[in-house]
VEXDREN-2710 file (C-alpha; in Angstrom, 1 decimal):
% VEXDREN-2710
k/r/px/py/pz
1/MET/-13.2/45.3/-45.9
2/THR/-16.7/44.8/-47.2
3/ASP/-17.2/43.4/-50.6
4/PRO/-19.1/45.8/-52.8
5/ASP/-20.0/43.1/-55.3
6/LEU/-22.1/41.1/-52.8
7/PRO/-25.8/41.9/-52.6
8/ALA/-27.2/43.4/-49.4
9/ASP/-29.0/40.2/-48.4
10/ALA/-25.8/38.2/-48.6
11/LYS/-24.0/40.8/-46.4
12/THR/-26.7/40.6/-43.6
13/GLU/-26.8/36.9/-43.9
14/SER/-23.0/36.6/-43.4
15/LEU/-23.3/39.0/-40.4
16/VAL/-26.0/36.8/-38.9
17/GLY/-23.8/33.7/-39.4
18/LEU/-20.9/35.5/-37.8
19/ASP/-23.0/36.5/-34.9
20/SER/-24.2/32.9/-34.5
21/TRP/-20.6/31.7/-34.5
22/GLN/-19.7/34.4/-31.9
23/GLN/-22.6/33.3/-29.6
24/SER/-21.6/29.6/-30.0
25/PHE/-18.0/30.5/-29.2
26/GLN/-19.0/32.5/-26.1
27/TRP/-21.3/29.7/-24.9
28/LEU/-18.4/27.2/-25.3
29/ARG/-16.0/29.5/-23.5
30/ASN/-18.5/29.9/-20.6
31/MET/-19.0/26.1/-20.4
32/PHE/-15.2/25.7/-20.2
33/VAL/-15.0/28.2/-17.4
34/VAL/-17.8/26.4/-15.5
35/VAL/-16.2/23.0/-15.9
36/LEU/-12.9/24.4/-14.7
37/ILE/-14.6/25.9/-11.6
38/LEU/-16.3/22.6/-10.9
39/LEU/-13.0/20.7/-11.3
40/VAL/-11.4/23.0/-8.8
41/VAL/-14.3/22.6/-6.3
42/LEU/-14.3/18.8/-6.8
43/SER/-10.5/18.5/-6.3
44/GLY/-10.6/20.7/-3.3
45/SER/-13.4/18.5/-1.8
46/LEU/-11.5/15.4/-2.5
47/ASN/-8.3/16.8/-0.8
48/LEU/-10.3/17.8/2.2
49/TYR/-11.9/14.3/2.5
50/LEU/-8.5/12.7/2.2
51/TYR/-7.0/15.0/4.8
52/ARG/-9.7/14.1/7.2
53/GLN/-9.2/10.4/6.6
54/VAL/-5.5/10.7/7.2
55/SER/-6.1/12.7/10.4
56/LEU/-8.6/10.0/11.6
57/ALA/-6.2/7.2/10.8
58/ASN/-3.3/9.0/12.6
59/ARG/-5.6/9.5/15.6
60/GLN/-6.6/5.9/15.7
61/LEU/-3.0/4.8/15.3
62/ASN/-1.9/6.9/18.3
63/GLU/-4.8/5.5/20.4
64/THR/-4.0/1.8/19.6
65/ARG/-0.1/2.1/19.6
66/PRO/0.4/1.6/23.4
67/GLY/-1.8/-1.6/23.4
68/VAL/0.0/-3.0/20.4
69/GLU/3.4/-2.3/21.8
70/LYS/2.3/-4.0/25.1
71/MET/1.1/-7.1/23.2
72/VAL/4.4/-7.2/21.2
73/ALA/6.5/-6.9/24.3
74/GLU/4.5/-9.6/26.0
75/TYR/4.8/-11.9/23.0
76/GLN/8.6/-11.3/22.8
77/GLY/9.1/-11.6/26.6
78/LYS/6.8/-14.5/27.5
79/THR/5.1/-16.3/24.6
80/PHE/8.0/-16.7/22.2
81/PRO/10.5/-18.1/24.7
82/PHE/7.8/-20.5/25.9
83/ILE/7.0/-21.6/22.3
84/SER/10.8/-22.1/21.7
85/MET/11.2/-24.1/24.8
86/VAL/8.2/-26.4/24.0
87/LEU/9.5/-26.8/20.4
88/SER/13.0/-27.7/21.6
89/ASN/11.6/-30.2/24.1
90/PHE/9.5/-31.8/21.3
91/GLN/12.6/-32.1/19.2
92/ALA/14.6/-33.6/22.0
93/PHE/11.8/-36.1/22.6
94/ALA/11.6/-36.8/18.9
95/ARG/15.4/-37.7/18.9
96/THR/14.9/-40.2/21.7
97/THR/11.6/-41.6/20.4
98/PRO/11.8/-42.5/16.7
99/ASP/8.1/-42.9/16.2
100/PHE/7.3/-39.4/17.5
101/GLY/9.3/-37.5/14.9
102/PRO/7.7/-38.7/11.7
103/ALA/4.3/-39.1/13.2
104/VAL/3.8/-35.9/15.1
105/LEU/6.5/-33.3/14.3
106/ASN/6.4/-33.8/10.6
107/LYS/2.6/-33.8/10.5
108/TYR/2.2/-30.6/12.5
109/LEU/5.4/-28.7/12.0
110/GLY/6.4/-30.0/8.6
111/THR/9.9/-31.2/9.7
112/SER/11.6/-32.5/12.8
113/SER/14.6/-30.1/12.3
114/PRO/14.6/-26.6/13.6
115/PRO/13.6/-23.9/11.0
116/ALA/16.4/-22.3/9.0
117/ALA/17.2/-18.7/9.7
118/VAL/15.3/-16.3/7.4
119/ALA/17.6/-14.3/5.1
120/PRO/16.9/-10.5/4.8
121/VAL/15.0/-9.5/1.7
122/GLY/15.4/-6.3/-0.3
123/PRO/18.2/-4.1/-1.5
124/ALA/20.0/-4.2/1.8
125/ALA/20.5/-7.9/1.6
126/LYS/24.1/-8.8/0.5
127/PRO/25.2/-12.2/-0.8
128/VAL/27.2/-14.3/1.6
129/ALA/30.7/-15.4/0.3
130/THR/30.9/-19.1/-0.4
131/ASN/34.4/-19.4/1.2
132/ALA/33.3/-17.8/4.5
133/PRO/33.2/-20.1/7.6
134/PRO/29.7/-21.1/8.8
135/ALA/28.0/-18.7/11.3
136/ASN/27.9/-19.8/15.0
137/ARG/24.4/-21.0/15.7
138/THR/23.1/-21.4/19.2
139/LYS/20.3/-23.8/20.1
140/PRO/17.2/-22.2/21.8
141/ARG/17.0/-23.1/25.5
END
């Protein structure tokens, strides 16, 4: 494997160069292992942090859920019917008093007519057939 034609100095110099390359390769390999270990530690720490944040958010959600459900039930049971009644009374008054509709209702509500029904949005929404009869609408009381 050795070349007999090379002088002895060249042989030792090539061995020193080879040893230098081996040391450089070993250093690079060690650095790669260290970076991999640090990456595993960092990702584990990040996962632990995110797990604690999710646990904290779930705990806070469970603590506030009864209060929010109570507020929603109160709004749907008391506030929304009251608002609907006041709005229908304003609209009835606007029909009897022509100056009230354009001056007040249009200014604060944008229109004197009741708001149109909101169509569902998303993939579950299906188009309505054009030849279908109009849906029965009831006026709020």
